[in-house]
Phi, psi and omega in degrees: 000345183300130177072010177290344177254016177303135182094352178265133177248130180243130171251127185232114171268099194218158176204165176066241192242301195302303181292317176302324178293313180301313182289334177293326177294323177292319177297319178300331180271007173105357178290150171276117181248125177251110180274125177260120180245157173292163185306324180276001179089163177299132181299341178292346176299340184249016180298320176205169181226060189262334186246103178049041178079004179249156176289119178301322178300311181296315180299317180299315183283342187238015177299143175076010181252154166271159181223139175224137177262124179228141173264100186287001170277347182267132177303318182296318181287327174295325177295322176297313179299318179301318180291325176296315181295321180301330181264359186267163173260331185223140174234125179239139175212149176222039174287170177306138181311131180093340184294314184292327177295319179298332179275353179092017183236032177295152183302317181299315179295317181296319180294328176293317182283325184230081188303334181273354183286132172268129180243149180218118177252126182241131176228130181296332184229025179089175183272344180217171179106177187296329185257003184290000000 
């Protein structure tokens, strides 16, 4: 399976477990994965500090990825994300339900703007309900 996704670009606005795991599988298969983190970094960077001062958990889930820190509250950084998505084949996100839509990057809007883009929204507890 190694390199079967060579030439595919994935942009992932991700944190914690589910989306980083999904995008790590794509990276393992040869896709170029660009992880978008908040300015202070993914909170999973601090889960443990076992490997050379880095979180073994974070390193395991994010191996083989590029990383960029963007403040998505900033117009300039949203423009950077927009240009990354415009050049991507796949967009993955696992922010709190409704958050990515408020930023202007909801799947429905992105598919309208970029018809060839594959989008993936991941929620640990669904899109609605008490635990979402």
